[in-house]
DOFI-721914 format. One line per field, with one value per residue (C-alpha): z, x, y; residue in three letters. Coordinates in steps of 0.02 Angstrom, whole numbers. Layout:
N
Z	(Z,...)
X	(X,...)
Y	(Y,...)
r	(ala,...)
END
This chain:
506
Z	(5084,5109,4932,4958,5120,5034,4891,5015,5109,4950,4907,5083,5073,4907,4970,5127,5026,4901,5040,5117,4950,4926,5101,5054,4920,4789,4672,4694,4547,4637,4613,4727,4624,4752,4927,5030,5186,5276,5447,5581,5552,5571,5627,5768,5692,5518,5517,5327,5311,5266,5281,5137,5154,5027,4837,4832,4660,4615,4459,4408,4235,4112,4235,4357,4514,4621,4790,4945,5060,5055,5154,5066,5113,5068,5089,5002,4869,4904,4924,5008,4938,5006,4939,4766,4687,4504,4390,4225,4082,4020,3835,3831,3859,4009,4179,4337,4490,4661,4848,4910,4823,4871,4749,4735,4640,4622,4545,4457,4525,4586,4689,4692,4796,4822,4678,4550,4376,4224,4074,3903,3755,3734,3869,4052,4176,4353,4491,4676,4651,4511,4500,4376,4307,4240,4151,4048,4046,4112,4231,4312,4420,4513,4593,4451,4338,4236,4070,3948,3771,3679,3660,3724,3908,3973,4142,4206,4368,4317,4181,4116,4016,3902,3873,3722,3605,3707,3724,3866,3920,4021,4123,4219,4187,4041,3978,3830,3791,3642,3559,3412,3503,3668,3708,3852,3877,4000,3925,3800,3724,3661,3558,3593,3434,3305,3396,3377,3511,3528,3619,3725,3796,3779,3703,3651,3534,3522,3381,3374,3312,3278,3397,3377,3484,3480,3595,3496,3368,3343,3308,3239,3340,3218,3056,3129,3031,3120,3113,3228,3264,3395,3398,3317,3260,3201,3227,3131,3098,3136,3036,3112,3032,3109,3049,3106,3058,3014,2936,2901,2820,2867,2741,2595,2677,2630,2740,2728,2825,2817,2884,2945,2886,2941,2891,2987,2942,3083,2990,2840,2942,2826,2851,2724,2758,2673,2701,2619,2604,2553,2620,2624,2779,2724,2560,2636,2505,2530,2417,2489,2409,2455,2508,2499,2575,2591,2721,2718,2888,2908,3039,2998,2815,2787,2613,2580,2426,2379,2239,2195,2241,2337,2331,2445,2411,2430,2284,2213,2346,2486,2567,2501,2489,2331,2349,2197,2180,2028,1954,1998,2102,2198,2312,2443,2537,2596,2468,2328,2261,2114,2014,1889,1835,1928,2042,2107,2258,2298,2464,2382,2307,2380,2208,2160,1980,1904,1752,1648,1617,1779,1848,1995,2083,2190,2259,2110,1979,1881,1804,1671,1561,1495,1641,1802,1931,2088,2211,2398,2526,2710,2655,2566,2378,2312,2123,1993,1817,1684,1530,1360,1329,1490,1531,1682,1707,1842,1859,1870,1877,1814,1632,1628,1646,1648,1545,1521,1392,1326,1285,1456,1616,1778,1929,2084,2250,2398,2560,2478,2330,2150,2145,1969,1809,1668,1503,1378,1199,1114,1254,1250,1379,1404,1550,1590,1658,1771,1804,1987,1996,1811,1673,1532,1404,1362,1338,1224,1198,1115,1136,1124,1308,1444,1624,1730,1904,1998,2132,2222,2095,1945,1820,1887,1774,1605,1519,1338,1295,1115,965,1073,1008,1108,1085,1209,1147,1211,1294,1173,1024,1083,1060,1182,1074,1081,1270,1270,1210,1115,1224,1364,1490,1661,1774,1945,1975,1988,2122,2297,2412,2572,2611,2616,2433,2373,2392,2263,2086,1963)
X	(5381,5293,5221,5156,5067,4989,4923,4851,4765,4688,4622,4554,4462,4386,4330,4256,4153,4100,4040,3946,3861,3814,3743,3616,3546,3570,3713,3764,3822,3972,4126,4276,4434,4564,4596,4756,4658,4492,4484,4378,4223,4045,4018,3891,3730,3790,3802,3821,3964,4142,4289,4411,4581,4716,4713,4531,4464,4290,4183,4002,3926,4044,4156,4297,4311,4464,4490,4601,4468,4286,4137,4049,3869,3836,3647,3602,3737,3808,3981,4049,4220,4349,4502,4580,4422,4431,4296,4357,4245,4294,4340,4300,4371,4271,4354,4287,4392,4334,4368,4205,4082,3920,3879,3715,3739,3553,3515,3684,3704,3867,3860,4031,4086,4236,4351,4252,4331,4253,4367,4317,4435,4445,4317,4355,4217,4252,4122,4088,3966,3918,3779,3831,3699,3792,3640,3609,3790,3736,3837,3734,3779,3670,3796,3890,4024,4171,4195,4340,4328,4486,4472,4293,4255,4079,4000,3824,3728,3659,3697,3716,3849,3791,3929,3848,3853,3975,3849,3821,3654,3663,3534,3537,3663,3747,3904,4005,4168,4281,4410,4288,4121,4029,3860,3745,3591,3475,3468,3592,3636,3815,3893,4078,4098,3998,4028,3843,3757,3567,3472,3315,3264,3330,3505,3634,3778,3918,4046,4162,4059,3905,3770,3632,3477,3351,3246,3264,3391,3565,3738,3886,4034,4154,4102,3985,3832,3666,3479,3376,3191,3072,3102,3274,3371,3546,3637,3793,3863,3701,3596,3469,3386,3228,3116,3020,3172,3350,3481,3660,3802,3965,4057,3963,3922,3738,3586,3397,3260,3084,2920,2891,3062,3127,3294,3328,3467,3483,3615,3500,3339,3269,3171,3142,3004,2943,2913,3070,3246,3419,3566,3755,3814,3995,3945,3798,3684,3502,3356,3179,3023,2844,2756,2920,2908,3038,3008,3119,3084,3075,2989,2806,2819,2894,2910,2831,2881,2812,2873,2886,3071,3178,3367,3491,3678,3829,3900,4075,4151,4074,4018,3844,3689,3590,3409,3324,3141,3076,2916,2750,2825,2704,2751,2663,2713,2600,2669,2708,2635,2690,2701,2823,2903,3068,3151,3326,3375,3555,3610,3766,3669,3495,3419,3274,3253,3093,3092,2957,2806,2825,2683,2699,2562,2593,2444,2324,2461,2500,2675,2730,2884,2990,3111,3088,3217,3203,3329,3304,3380,3357,3236,3124,3100,3203,3207,3119,3174,3057,3150,3075,2889,2866,2683,2604,2414,2314,2126,2030,1856,1767,1793,1943,2127,2278,2417,2603,2699,2876,3027,3107,3055,3137,3031,3088,3003,2969,2899,2852,2759,2809,2855,2925,2939,3064,3012,3154,3102,2931,2842,2651,2524,2337,2260,2094,2109,1975,1899,1853,1760,1715,1817,1849,1917,2054,2232,2337,2521,2675,2857,3025,3057,2936,2952,2798,2770,2656,2526,2429,2492,2429,2507,2497,2616,2681,2833,2864,3049,3082,2962,2810,2634,2475,2288,2147,1992,1817,1741,1596,1714,1810,1767,1804,1951,2025,2037,2173,2352,2409,2444,2336,2295,2222,2258,2202,2118,2293,2351,2381,2270,2347,2500,2399,2352,2530,2498,2356,2422,2324)
Y	(-1685,-1516,-1521,-1696,-1647,-1495,-1604,-1729,-1587,-1522,-1695,-1713,-1546,-1595,-1765,-1687,-1562,-1696,-1809,-1663,-1629,-1812,-1825,-1690,-1809,-1671,-1632,-1450,-1343,-1266,-1373,-1342,-1353,-1302,-1235,-1238,-1284,-1297,-1214,-1297,-1398,-1344,-1163,-1134,-1067,-1110,-1299,-1311,-1184,-1236,-1114,-1125,-1039,-999,-1006,-1051,-1100,-1160,-1170,-1160,-1161,-1077,-983,-1018,-912,-877,-793,-794,-867,-918,-979,-1121,-1160,-1339,-1349,-1185,-1203,-1030,-957,-800,-756,-632,-541,-548,-615,-657,-727,-797,-848,-1020,-1018,-831,-657,-593,-570,-486,-440,-377,-390,-467,-585,-672,-812,-906,-1068,-1101,-930,-920,-745,-666,-506,-421,-271,-156,-107,-205,-212,-297,-330,-396,-369,-178,-136,-100,-60,2,19,-15,-158,-278,-406,-540,-659,-812,-880,-723,-666,-495,-387,-247,-98,28,146,231,159,218,128,141,71,122,313,319,352,322,359,327,298,128,4,-173,-263,-405,-532,-615,-465,-359,-218,-94,-21,140,234,399,537,451,538,475,565,541,656,674,691,705,629,677,569,483,309,237,68,52,-87,-103,-207,-106,59,105,208,199,337,323,491,670,662,792,750,878,862,1012,1160,1054,993,863,832,690,582,419,361,295,364,267,330,249,337,471,412,439,405,515,529,597,786,781,934,977,1143,1198,1372,1464,1342,1224,1072,996,854,701,596,646,533,583,486,568,459,539,705,686,669,657,744,672,744,922,978,1149,1223,1383,1505,1631,1732,1760,1762,1630,1469,1331,1205,1047,862,793,859,803,901,908,998,1014,1098,1195,1118,1068,1021,1025,953,906,1067,1163,1337,1476,1611,1766,1841,2029,2132,2147,2093,1921,1846,1674,1572,1401,1288,1104,1112,1236,1225,1313,1322,1435,1532,1508,1621,1514,1677,1705,1597,1562,1507,1432,1384,1295,1229,1313,1452,1564,1708,1813,1969,2108,2231,2106,1943,1839,1679,1605,1442,1469,1595,1632,1738,1787,1858,1931,2077,2043,2015,1904,1844,1773,1658,1573,1685,1784,1891,2011,2108,2262,2357,2369,2343,2186,2169,2045,2019,1877,1907,2004,2053,2156,2223,2229,2349,2308,2170,2294,2307,2452,2430,2322,2274,2203,2141,2100,2126,2225,2261,2345,2350,2439,2422,2587,2513,2358,2408,2525,2480,2594,2512,2538,2437,2437,2331,2354,2444,2494,2533,2626,2597,2710,2640,2477,2555,2594,2778,2799,2698,2717,2635,2601,2560,2552,2642,2639,2696,2701,2791,2871,3049,3121,3289,3271,3108,3100,3017,3139,3016,2892,2955,2845,2885,2812,2860,2773,2808,2859,2918,2890,2957,2839,2870,2734,2607,2708,2829,3006,3104,3041,3114,3062,3077,3024,3037,3066,3046,3057,3074,3101,3010,3050,2899,2899,2880,2727,2544,2405,2349,2526,2514,2379,2373,2219,2066,2135,1998,2036,1886,1944,1776,1700,1822,1748,1850,1777,1672,1510,1538,1505,1318,1328,1332,1438)
r	(met,his,thr,cys,leu,lys,asn,leu,leu,thr,ile,phe,val,gly,ile,thr,ile,leu,cys,ser,gln,leu,ser,gly,gln,gln,ile,arg,ser,ile,thr,ile,leu,asn,ala,asp,gly,met,val,gly,gly,lys,val,pro,gly,lys,pro,asp,met,gln,arg,leu,ile,gly,asn,val,ala,phe,ser,asp,ser,ser,val,thr,met,tyr,cys,asp,ser,ala,his,tyr,tyr,asp,thr,ser,asn,lys,met,asp,ala,phe,ser,asn,ile,arg,ile,val,gln,asn,asn,gly,thr,leu,thr,ile,thr,ala,glu,val,met,asn,tyr,asp,gly,glu,lys,lys,leu,ala,glu,leu,his,lys,asn,val,val,val,asn,asp,val,asp,met,thr,leu,arg,thr,asn,ala,ile,tyr,tyr,asp,leu,arg,gly,gly,val,ala,ser,tyr,thr,asp,ser,ala,tyr,ile,val,asn,lys,glu,thr,val,ile,thr,ser,lys,arg,gly,gln,tyr,tyr,lys,ala,asp,lys,ser,leu,his,phe,gln,lys,lys,val,arg,ile,asn,asn,pro,lys,tyr,arg,ile,ile,ser,asp,thr,val,asn,tyr,ser,thr,val,glu,lys,ile,thr,glu,phe,phe,gly,pro,thr,asn,ile,leu,thr,gly,lys,asp,ser,ile,tyr,cys,glu,arg,gly,trp,tyr,asn,thr,asn,asn,glu,asp,ser,tyr,leu,tyr,lys,asn,pro,phe,tyr,ile,ser,asp,gly,arg,lys,val,lys,ala,asp,thr,leu,thr,tyr,leu,lys,ser,thr,gly,phe,gly,lys,ala,ile,gly,asn,val,glu,met,ile,asp,thr,ala,gln,asn,ala,val,ile,lys,gly,asn,phe,ala,lys,tyr,asn,leu,glu,lys,asn,leu,ser,val,ile,thr,asp,ser,ala,leu,leu,ile,gln,ile,ser,glu,gly,asp,ser,leu,phe,ile,his,ala,asp,thr,ile,arg,ser,gln,met,asp,ser,thr,glu,lys,tyr,gln,ile,leu,ser,ala,tyr,tyr,lys,val,arg,met,phe,arg,lys,asp,met,gln,gly,lys,cys,asp,ser,leu,cys,tyr,ser,thr,ala,asp,ser,thr,met,gln,phe,phe,gly,glu,pro,ile,leu,trp,ser,asp,ser,ser,gln,met,thr,ala,glu,phe,ile,lys,phe,tyr,met,val,asn,lys,lys,ile,asp,lys,leu,glu,leu,gln,asn,ser,ala,phe,ile,ile,ser,arg,asp,asp,ser,ala,lys,tyr,ser,gln,ile,lys,gly,lys,asn,met,thr,gly,tyr,phe,arg,glu,gly,lys,ile,asp,lys,leu,leu,val,lys,gly,asn,gly,gln,thr,ile,his,phe,pro,lys,asp,gly,glu,glu,tyr,ile,gly,met,asn,lys,thr,thr,ser,thr,asp,val,ile,ile,gln,met,lys,asp,gly,lys,ala,asp,gln,ile,thr,leu,leu,ile,lys,pro,glu,gly,thr,leu,tyr,pro,leu,lys,asp,ile,thr,lys,glu,asp,met,phe,leu,lys,asp,phe,lys,trp,glu,ile,asp,lys,lys,pro,met,lys,lys,glu,asp,ile,phe,ile,trp,lys)
END
């Protein structure tokens, strides 16, 4: 009997509301599905309001809404709902719960307050107030929210949830925390399905020992791939990568840097620049092209090297770095300039090796050989080796050149200048001694081995060690051909006179 009366009351409430809607000559979008009772009739000052009590259910568009009690406004097609509010998407996965709701049937807008929770598959959003647009399927908040998507926790001051593609848009003090990474940003879009985070504004991504910064880009939180632009950079183990755009595929370990690339190694005090680079962060490998430039920074006398391609990698011990430059290599430093086809520098022993018709210039001296190698101590040149067809030329005046030639040579430096030379095998020299300011002749010597003490880049004292022969020729008795050793070639026009010249191949 009680059940029968309750059913009759429900039917009566529904008929009463339906009649009220029809009397307004307009079909309203809110449909009352259930209420245990209707209290009173018209409310003074609110003639179109109906009070619904107990297990209230009503629908509009694609959702069904439930609450403990409600005020229904017939004329304006609005509803105020109270306690245990629940919005359920019909044939969908979205639900919203709260304690208070104001619903506008004309605008299809639900305003929910107090303990608001939005659930959709693996996403749960908690906040104090939500504005849900049924037409667009958008839930918005303006007073902070706490979102959980599996292992990912997100907080922000403002945001929107888009039901159609299950994406979240966050603004103001965005924080995304996951066991693998942490993201701090101002504006972020996050797809709960694809697990892709898009950044709009200054953003920091922290992944263990690594950190990433950008002002635009995206990051796949599932596989840690990324595409970053607008002032992006990456920092890992004292190394920093900057460029106009940075892409990184965690799955392969390789990335690309495009436009104004800079790779900075603070441990080695080195910078590599270019306009295109490929790199593997796990293997500490990078290849830079397009205006590639290596800068070895030292106080007051940095080394600048340009080549078509510069490659940086770790040696077999994974402790020391190897820098290789190849094709049209040119080098500038205040105390040393050079060119060659390829070059290799190792931090293990601070050696630099030159291959492919290398030429070095130091002060007024030009040095050539089939292979050249020099050793650095405290970032200064300490020793130089010229192997096979070694030849050193110094210009005395417009017509006279001091020359040292041999199979191999070793040069020792003091304060950035060649102090002593040791010639091993087939030693030959030409120099022009002076008496005061006047040349007195041409001294031509041969010896298996030669020790030469240098001064201002020129031979000052010559010691012939094995099978020495030497002749001082008066200037009047020598021809132009006598003044040059075989294979003499003065190539000062190819010398970089300033660091900008290394980008001009000669």
